[in-house]
SELUMMAR-898056 format. One record per residue (C-alpha): residue in three letters; y, x, z. Coordinates in nm, 2 decimals. Layout:
BEGIN
   residu       yy       xx       zz
      ALA        Y        X        Z
...
//
This chain:
BEGIN
   residu       yy       xx       zz
      UNK     0.76    -3.00     4.10
      UNK     0.96    -2.71     4.18
      UNK     0.65    -2.44     4.07
      UNK     0.66    -2.66     3.73
      UNK     1.05    -2.58     3.70
      UNK     1.02    -2.25     3.84
      UNK     0.72    -2.15     3.58
      UNK     0.96    -2.35     3.34
      UNK     1.26    -2.03     3.41
      UNK     1.06    -1.77     3.37
      UNK     0.98    -1.92     3.07
      UNK     1.29    -1.91     2.93
      UNK     1.36    -1.56     3.10
      UNK     1.11    -1.47     2.83
      UNK     1.18    -1.60     2.50
      UNK     1.60    -1.45     2.61
      UNK     1.43    -1.14     2.69
      UNK     1.25    -1.13     2.35
      UNK     1.55    -1.26     2.15
      UNK     1.77    -1.01     2.29
      UNK     1.54    -0.69     2.27
      UNK     1.47    -0.82     1.88
      UNK     1.86    -0.85     1.83
      UNK     1.95    -0.47     2.00
      UNK     1.67    -0.38     1.77
      UNK     1.81    -0.47     1.48
      UNK     2.11    -0.32     1.53
      UNK     2.04     0.04     1.63
      UNK     2.00     0.07     1.24
      UNK     2.01     0.42     1.16
      UNK     2.26     0.37     0.90
      UNK     2.21     0.74     0.72
      UNK     2.04     0.81     0.37
      UNK     1.70     1.00     0.36
      UNK     1.83     1.22     0.22
      UNK     2.02     1.34     0.56
      UNK     1.78     1.66     0.59
      UNK     1.87     1.81     0.94
      UNK     1.90     2.14     0.91
      UNK     1.53     2.40     1.00
      UNK     1.71     2.59     1.28
      UNK     1.61     2.55     1.58
      UNK     1.37     2.63     1.88
      UNK     1.01     2.52     1.78
      UNK     0.59     2.55     1.95
      UNK     0.30     2.67     1.72
      UNK     0.15     2.37     1.78
      UNK    -0.20     2.58     1.67
      UNK    -0.12     2.88     1.93
      UNK     0.11     2.67     2.12
      UNK     0.37     2.99     2.19
      UNK     0.73     2.93     2.09
      UNK     0.93     3.01     1.82
      UNK     1.31     3.03     1.72
      UNK     1.34     2.99     1.35
      UNK     1.65     3.12     1.14
      UNK     1.84     2.92     0.83
      UNK     1.98     3.22     0.65
      UNK     2.28     3.17     0.38
      UNK     2.01     3.27     0.06
      UNK     1.78     2.98     0.17
      UNK     1.49     3.14     0.33
      UNK     1.39     3.10     0.70
      UNK     1.23     3.31     0.96
      UNK     0.97     3.28     1.21
      UNK     1.03     3.48     1.52
      UNK     0.85     3.46     1.84
      UNK     1.09     3.38     2.11
      UNK     0.90     3.64     2.33
      UNK     0.76     3.91     2.33
      UNK     0.38     3.88     2.10
      UNK     0.11     4.09     2.06
      UNK    -0.17     3.99     1.79
      UNK    -0.44     3.82     2.03
      UNK    -0.66     4.14     2.08
      UNK    -0.58     4.52     2.15
      UNK    -0.60     4.78     1.81
      UNK    -0.96     4.99     1.82
      UNK    -0.77     5.24     2.06
      UNK    -0.65     4.93     2.38
      UNK    -0.31     4.93     2.22
      UNK    -0.13     4.60     2.21
      UNK    -0.02     4.54     1.85
      UNK     0.33     4.39     1.86
      UNK     0.32     4.02     1.61
      UNK     0.67     3.98     1.59
      UNK     0.73     3.73     1.31
      UNK     0.49     3.38     1.31
      UNK     0.68     3.30     0.95
      UNK     0.91     3.30     0.65
      UNK     1.01     3.23     0.34
      UNK     1.22     2.98     0.13
      UNK     1.34     2.65     0.19
      UNK     1.46     2.37    -0.05
      UNK     1.52     2.05     0.07
      UNK     1.23     1.96     0.29
      UNK     0.98     2.23     0.18
      UNK     0.90     2.58     0.31
      UNK     0.69     2.86     0.06
      UNK     0.63     3.17     0.19
      UNK     0.39     3.39     0.41
      UNK     0.21     3.31     0.83
      UNK     0.15     3.63     0.93
      UNK    -0.18     3.75     1.04
      UNK    -0.40     3.93     1.26
      UNK    -0.72     4.04     1.14
      UNK    -1.00     4.13     1.45
      UNK    -1.35     4.24     1.45
      UNK    -1.59     4.46     1.61
      UNK    -1.85     4.71     1.54
      UNK    -2.15     4.93     1.70
      UNK    -1.87     5.18     1.83
      UNK    -1.63     4.86     1.95
      UNK    -1.81     4.57     2.10
      UNK    -1.53     4.39     2.21
      UNK    -1.31     4.23     1.94
      UNK    -1.01     4.47     1.85
      UNK    -0.77     4.43     1.55
      UNK    -0.75     4.62     1.25
      UNK    -0.50     4.53     1.04
      UNK    -0.22     4.28     1.04
      UNK    -0.10     4.07     0.70
      UNK     0.04     3.79     0.55
      UNK    -0.10     3.48     0.37
      UNK     0.07     3.18     0.16
      UNK     0.17     2.91     0.38
      UNK     0.33     2.58     0.28
      UNK     0.49     2.38     0.48
      UNK     0.71     2.04     0.50
      UNK     0.97     1.87     0.76
      UNK     0.83     1.51     0.89
      UNK     1.12     1.24     0.81
      UNK     1.25     1.23     1.14
      UNK     1.32     1.61     1.11
      UNK     1.10     1.70     1.46
      UNK     0.81     1.87     1.33
      UNK     0.64     2.12     0.99
      UNK     0.29     2.04     0.84
      UNK     0.12     2.20     0.64
      UNK    -0.15     2.44     0.54
      UNK    -0.22     2.79     0.59
      UNK    -0.52     3.05     0.38
      UNK    -0.69     3.21     0.56
      UNK    -0.85     3.54     0.42
      UNK    -1.15     3.53     0.57
      UNK    -1.29     3.22     0.44
      UNK    -1.08     3.14     0.13
      UNK    -0.99     2.86     0.28
      UNK    -0.71     2.61     0.37
      UNK    -0.62     2.56     0.70
      UNK    -0.31     2.28     0.88
      UNK    -0.07     2.39     1.07
      UNK     0.20     2.24     1.23
      UNK     0.54     2.30     1.46
      UNK     0.74     2.07     1.69
      UNK     1.07     2.07     1.70
      UNK     1.18     2.11     2.08
      UNK     1.56     2.06     2.05
      UNK     1.79     1.87     1.91
      UNK     1.80     1.83     1.49
      UNK     2.16     1.92     1.39
      UNK     2.28     1.74     1.09
      UNK     2.56     1.91     0.89
      UNK     2.80     1.71     0.78
      UNK     2.74     1.73     0.41
      UNK     2.62     1.38     0.33
      UNK     2.84     1.09     0.46
      UNK     2.74     0.71     0.44
      UNK     2.95     0.41     0.52
      UNK     2.96     0.15     0.75
      UNK     3.12    -0.12     0.89
      UNK     3.28    -0.15     1.27
      UNK     3.09    -0.48     1.45
      UNK     3.25    -0.70     1.67
      UNK     3.40    -0.54     1.98
      UNK     3.32    -0.20     1.81
      UNK     3.48     0.09     1.99
      UNK     3.52     0.43     1.91
      UNK     3.50     0.73     2.17
      UNK     3.59     1.07     2.21
      UNK     3.34     1.16     2.30
      UNK     2.94     1.06     2.23
      UNK     2.93     0.89     2.54
      UNK     3.03     0.50     2.71
      UNK     3.21     0.76     3.01
      UNK     3.40     0.91     2.75
      UNK     3.75     0.77     2.64
      UNK     3.80     0.49     2.43
      UNK     4.03     0.63     2.18
      UNK     4.02     0.33     1.95
      UNK     3.94    -0.07     1.90
      UNK     3.84    -0.10     1.54
      UNK     3.89    -0.42     1.33
      UNK     3.57    -0.62     1.29
      UNK     3.46    -0.50     0.91
      UNK     3.67    -0.17     0.91
      UNK     3.50     0.09     0.70
      UNK     3.38     0.38     0.84
      UNK     3.22     0.69     0.73
      UNK     2.98     0.94     0.92
      UNK     3.02     1.25     0.90
      UNK     2.81     1.35     1.21
      UNK     2.50     1.26     1.41
      UNK     2.40     1.24     1.74
      UNK     2.08     1.26     1.80
      UNK     1.83     1.19     2.17
      UNK     1.52     1.44     2.18
      UNK     1.28     1.24     1.96
      UNK     1.51     1.31     1.68
      UNK     1.62     0.95     1.65
      UNK     2.04     0.90     1.58
      UNK     2.24     0.73     1.88
      UNK     2.59     0.78     1.83
      UNK     2.74     0.85     1.44
      UNK     3.10     1.07     1.48
      UNK     3.32     0.81     1.18
      UNK     3.62     0.87     1.00
      UNK     3.84     0.59     0.91
      UNK     3.77     0.53     0.52
      UNK     4.10     0.46     0.44
      UNK     4.31     0.78     0.54
      UNK     4.26     1.12     0.58
      UNK     3.94     1.21     0.86
      UNK     4.05     1.24     1.20
      UNK     4.39     0.99     1.14
      UNK     4.24     0.66     1.26
      UNK     3.95     0.53     1.38
      UNK     3.77     0.87     1.44
      UNK     3.52     0.97     1.70
      UNK     3.22     0.85     1.83
      UNK     3.09     0.49     1.82
      UNK     2.71     0.36     1.90
      UNK     2.41     0.19     1.64
      UNK     2.49    -0.08     1.77
      UNK     2.87    -0.11     1.68
      UNK     2.83    -0.06     1.31
      UNK     2.65    -0.25     1.07
      UNK     2.47    -0.10     0.73
      UNK     2.58    -0.07     0.39
      UNK     2.32    -0.18     0.21
      UNK     2.47     0.05    -0.11
      UNK     2.53     0.36     0.05
      UNK     2.59     0.64    -0.17
      UNK     2.62     1.01    -0.12
      UNK     2.92     1.20    -0.16
      UNK     2.85     1.60    -0.25
      UNK     3.13     1.83    -0.31
      UNK     3.41     1.76    -0.57
      UNK     3.25     1.44    -0.65
      UNK     3.36     1.08    -0.74
      UNK     3.34     0.76    -0.55
      UNK     3.54     0.57    -0.78
      UNK     3.69     0.64    -1.07
      UNK     4.05     0.76    -1.14
      UNK     4.36     0.52    -0.97
      UNK     4.10     0.40    -0.73
      UNK     4.08     0.56    -0.37
      UNK     3.86     0.85    -0.45
      UNK     3.65     1.10    -0.21
      UNK     3.63     1.41    -0.20
      UNK     3.60     1.77    -0.01
      UNK     3.73     2.05    -0.11
      UNK     3.57     2.43    -0.07
      UNK     3.76     2.46     0.35
      UNK     3.56     2.17     0.44
      UNK     3.81     1.96     0.50
      UNK     3.77     1.59     0.40
      UNK     4.05     1.42     0.21
      UNK     4.18     1.06     0.03
      UNK     4.36     1.04    -0.28
      UNK     4.47     0.75    -0.35
      UNK     4.65     0.60    -0.67
      UNK     4.65     0.74    -1.01
      UNK     4.51     1.14    -0.90
      UNK     4.22     1.20    -0.97
      UNK     3.96     1.45    -0.80
      UNK     4.05     1.83    -0.93
      UNK     4.36     1.80    -0.86
      UNK     4.34     1.66    -0.48
      UNK     4.08     1.92    -0.38
      UNK     4.41     2.13    -0.47
//
């Protein structure tokens, strides 16, 4: 009898654990839209060579990937001297796509040089696409020797950064708490009422690029005035009709609440028959 009851308790605990895990996974849904694209800038690894690179995004929509440490071609030149090769690739970035050139070292052997040596460096076409989670680049480059496309990939080694340029709306869940920092050990700055509409202003992610915290602000007030701080994903509810708000774009017609972003980057809210252009001033 005792063994049977103990077995029943174990089964009950298993059911409770299963339900709790399922509920947790449902409550930690990432509410950001797929248009929320992380910046490509960061620390990466070239999966083919194993070398680490630093990718830098420039204001003119161009990117350059430079090796984190001094890098030379695998083979020296015909005189035995190292051949510097500081750049992995460079190109133009549009949304998740990069088109440009990858730097290659060309080598050969001959009667005078039985050991391989680098006789030239060059650039060949490369195309890359960023993965949905922002943690990888996948694509191909054209091998000048075989004239065939070959796979190339990069893995991000640091956390992706999401710029505060896309805004999604969420609702505070029951017993939600907003902290001053993305940590439960920091001070609680506010406790919004369930259903309070909050706007995501920035995102904190884990090492795999999964969102863990949102920096939010109360949709009814200007940025930082009310319910401003960090909230865990499990304490918000996603809005099915999330809309991306770009600079100068109205969320609703004039005469109701209008969200705009002025040129200083400060998020402001205008109400009561004030249109977006007047508000931006």
